[in-house]
C-alpha positions in Angstrom: 47.6 -19.4 4.9 45.3 -21.8 4.3 42.6 -20.8 6.1 42.6 -17.4 3.9 43.0 -19.3 0.9 39.6 -21.3 1.9 38.3 -17.8 2.6 38.9 -16.1 -0.4 37.7 -19.1 -2.8 34.8 -19.5 -1.1 33.9 -15.8 -2.2 35.0 -16.3 -5.7 32.9 -19.1 -6.0 29.9 -17.5 -4.3 30.1 -14.2 -6.6 30.8 -16.5 -9.2 27.5 -18.6 -8.9 25.4 -15.2 -8.1 26.7 -13.7 -11.7 25.2 -17.2 -13.2 22.5 -17.3 -11.3 21.3 -13.6 -12.3 21.8 -14.7 -16.1 20.3 -17.6 -16.2 17.0 -16.0 -14.7 17.2 -13.5 -17.0 16.6 -16.0 -19.6 12.9 -17.3 -19.4 10.1 -18.1 -17.3 11.4 -21.7 -17.3 14.4 -21.0 -14.6 11.8 -18.3 -12.3 12.5 -21.1 -9.2 16.0 -19.4 -9.5 15.0 -15.8 -8.7 15.1 -17.4 -5.3 18.2 -19.2 -5.6 19.9 -15.8 -7.0 18.1 -13.7 -4.1 19.8 -16.7 -1.5 23.5 -16.4 -3.2 23.4 -12.5 -2.9 22.2 -12.4 0.7 25.3 -15.0 1.1 27.8 -13.3 -1.6 27.4 -10.0 0.3 28.7 -11.6 3.6 31.5 -13.8 1.8 32.2 -10.7 -0.4 34.0 -8.5 2.6 36.0 -11.9 4.7 37.0 -13.2 0.8 38.3 -9.8 -0.4 40.6 -9.0 3.2 41.6 -12.4 3.2 42.9 -12.2 -0.7 44.8 -9.0 0.4 46.3 -10.4 3.5 47.5 -13.0 1.0 48.8 -10.6 -1.4 50.6 -9.1 1.1 52.2 -12.5 2.9 52.7 -14.1 -0.6 53.8 -14.0 -3.9 50.5 -13.0 -5.5 49.8 -13.7 -8.8 47.6 -11.6 -11.7 44.4 -13.9 -10.9 44.6 -13.0 -6.6 45.3 -9.5 -7.6 42.5 -9.3 -10.1 39.6 -11.0 -8.1 40.8 -9.4 -4.3 40.9 -6.0 -6.0 36.7 -7.2 -7.7 36.2 -8.6 -4.3 37.5 -5.6 -2.8 35.7 -3.1 -4.7 32.3 -5.2 -4.4 32.5 -5.0 -0.6 33.1 -1.3 -1.2 30.0 -1.0 -3.5 27.7 -3.2 -0.8 28.4 -0.9 1.9 27.9 2.3 0.0 24.5 0.8 -1.2 23.4 -0.4 2.2 24.5 3.1 3.8 22.4 5.1 1.4 19.7 3.4 1.3 19.7 3.4 5.5 19.6 7.6 4.6 17.2 7.4 2.3 15.0 5.1 4.6 15.5 7.8 7.5 14.5 10.3 5.0 11.5 9.2 4.3 10.5 8.2 7.6 11.4 11.5 8.6 9.3 13.4 5.9 6.3 10.9 6.8 5.7 12.2 9.9 5.9 15.8 9.1 2.3 17.1 9.5 1.5 18.5 5.8 0.8 22.2 6.2 -2.9 24.0 5.8 -1.0 25.5 2.2 0.5 22.4 0.9 -2.3 20.5 0.5 -4.3 23.2 -0.5 -1.9 23.7 -3.7 -2.0 19.8 -3.9 -5.7 20.1 -3.8 -5.6 22.8 -6.9 -3.1 21.1 -8.3 -5.5 17.6 -8.7 -2.7 15.6 -6.8 -4.8 14.6 -3.9 -7.3 11.4 -3.8 -8.9 11.6 -0.8 -9.0 13.1 2.3 -10.6 11.5 6.1 -10.5 12.9 9.8 -11.1 9.5 12.5 -9.4 9.1 15.7 -7.9 12.5 15.6 -6.1 12.2 13.0 -6.2 13.5 9.6 -4.9 11.5 6.7 -4.3 12.8 3.1 -3.8 10.2 0.3 -1.6 11.9 -2.3 -1.6 11.1 -6.3 1.7 8.8 -7.1 2.7 11.6 -8.9 2.5 13.7 -5.7 5.8 12.1 -4.1 8.5 9.9 -5.3 7.9 7.0 -2.7 4.9 4.8 -2.4 5.7 5.5 1.5 4.7 9.6 1.2 1.3 8.8 -0.8 -0.1 8.8 2.4 0.5 11.7 4.6 -1.1 13.6 7.5 -2.4 17.0 7.9 -3.7 18.8 11.1 -7.7 17.9 11.4 -8.1 21.5 12.7 -8.0 22.4 8.6 -10.7 19.0 8.0 -13.3 22.3 7.0 -10.8 24.7 4.7 -9.8 21.2 2.4 -13.6 20.2 2.7 -14.1 23.6 1.2 -10.8 23.4 -1.3 -12.4 20.1 -2.7 -16.1 21.2 -3.1 -14.8 24.1 -5.2 -13.3 21.6 -7.7 -16.2 19.9 -7.8 -17.9 22.0 -10.0 -14.7 21.1 -13.2 -16.1 17.7 -12.8 -13.3 16.5 -10.9 -14.7 14.8 -7.1 -12.6 14.5 -3.9 -13.4 11.9 -1.6 -12.9 13.4 2.1 -14.6 11.8 5.3 -15.1 12.5 9.0 -16.1 9.9 11.7 -16.3 12.9 14.2 -20.0 13.9 13.8 -18.5 17.5 13.7 -18.0 17.7 10.1 -19.3 17.2 6.2 -18.6 14.0 4.3 -18.5 12.9 0.8 -19.8 9.7 2.0 -23.7 9.6 3.5 -23.5 6.9 6.3 -27.0 6.9 7.7 -29.8 4.7 8.7 -32.6 4.2 6.2 -35.5 2.9 6.1 -37.9 -0.5 4.8 -39.5 2.0 1.9 -36.2 3.6 1.2 -34.3 0.2 1.0 -36.8 -1.0 -1.1 -37.1 2.1 -3.4 -32.7 2.4 -4.0 -33.0 -2.2 -4.8 -35.9 -1.1 -7.1 -34.2 0.8 -9.2 -30.7 -0.8 -9.4 -29.8 2.2 -7.1 -27.5 -0.8 -4.6 -24.9 -2.2 -5.7 -23.4 -4.5 -2.6 -25.8 -5.6 -0.3 -24.1 -7.0 2.3 -25.4 -9.1 5.7 -23.8 -12.1 7.9 -22.3 -11.9 11.1 -18.5 -12.0 10.3 -16.2 -9.9 8.0 -16.8 -5.9 8.6 -17.3 -3.8 5.6 -15.6 -0.9 7.5 -18.6 0.6 8.7 -18.1 -0.2 12.8 -16.1 2.6 12.4 -17.7 5.4 10.9 -21.0 6.9 11.8 -24.2 6.5 11.0 -27.0 9.1 11.2 -30.6 9.0 12.1 -32.2 6.2 14.1 -30.7 2.8 14.1 -33.1 0.7 11.8 -31.8 -2.3 10.6 -30.7 -1.3 7.2 -27.5 0.5 7.2 -26.2 2.9 3.5 -23.1 4.1 2.5 -23.6 6.0 -0.1 -20.8 7.3 -1.9 -23.1 9.3 -4.5 -21.9 7.2 -7.9 -22.2 3.8 -5.5 -24.1 2.8 -3.2 -23.2 0.1 -0.5 -26.5 -1.0 2.0 -25.5 -3.5 5.0 -28.8 -5.0 7.1 -28.5 -6.3 10.4 -29.4 -9.8 11.4 -32.8 -9.3 12.6 -33.7 -7.2 9.0 -32.1 -10.2 6.5 -34.9 -12.4 6.1 -37.2 -9.1 5.4 -34.5 -7.5 2.9 -32.6 -10.6 1.6 -35.9 -11.8 -1.0 -36.2 -8.3 -2.0 -32.0 -7.7 -2.9 -32.7 -10.8 -5.1 -35.6 -10.3 -7.0 -33.9 -6.8 -7.5 -30.2 -8.6 -8.6 -32.1 -10.9 -11.1 -34.1 -7.8 -12.6 -30.7 -5.3 -12.9 -28.3 -7.6 -12.4 -27.0 -5.8 -9.4 -26.7 -5.8 -6.6 -23.8 -7.6 -5.5 -24.4 -10.0 -2.2 -21.5 -9.9 -0.1 -22.4 -12.6 3.0 -20.2 -13.0 5.9 -17.6 -11.0 4.6 -17.6 -13.1 1.1 -19.1 -11.7 -2.1 -20.5 -13.7 -4.4 -19.3 -14.8 -7.9 
């Protein structure tokens, strides 16, 4: 009997402390540290609520139950039921989101989303076509990136090009070399790089051995020259190989002094 009273009392105490910490944590930034305390107490109260609720129920059956014991036990059992319902609902929701996320979007679905302006970008690489959706297209953030059939890539490109005339641009990319891309990845000559830098049309200038800009996964067209251009149309990036650094860095510094750009990225870190 003493053990049951102890378990019941611990549960009541933990729930009370949880409500107090939640209330105090809402008072202002002075009590920011109580946010972590509230989380820890929530986890502790979740476990002890079950134990304390059933201990209280046993005490009611085995002893003369007072009003406080009955009311608090009802509250504990109701809390335990609520926690169980929330956990089961979250598990069901997670399984549902996971199941939807594994399903491929059909061609018609993606075309409708493109027409409605709910596709931000799509890319085909490593045999996978990923479609990045506008948050308005999906209630849950886990579904903002979906997959579609890779063979439908050209149909999506055609749809994206149609809305380009309306002033809406969807970025698309293909690393197989078998389809068009709204981003131009190519090797350029020293003369081309000089011209772009001289007119202030390069946003970022990258060099150094550490830190990849992601172009290791990209296919650059043309003959390797030591100068890579990633051209999105509205923004351009140049990355140079070590053997071209001595030639290009002074030109890029001069362009920065004249136009305020490019921004330098050295070994994966941008200069301030």
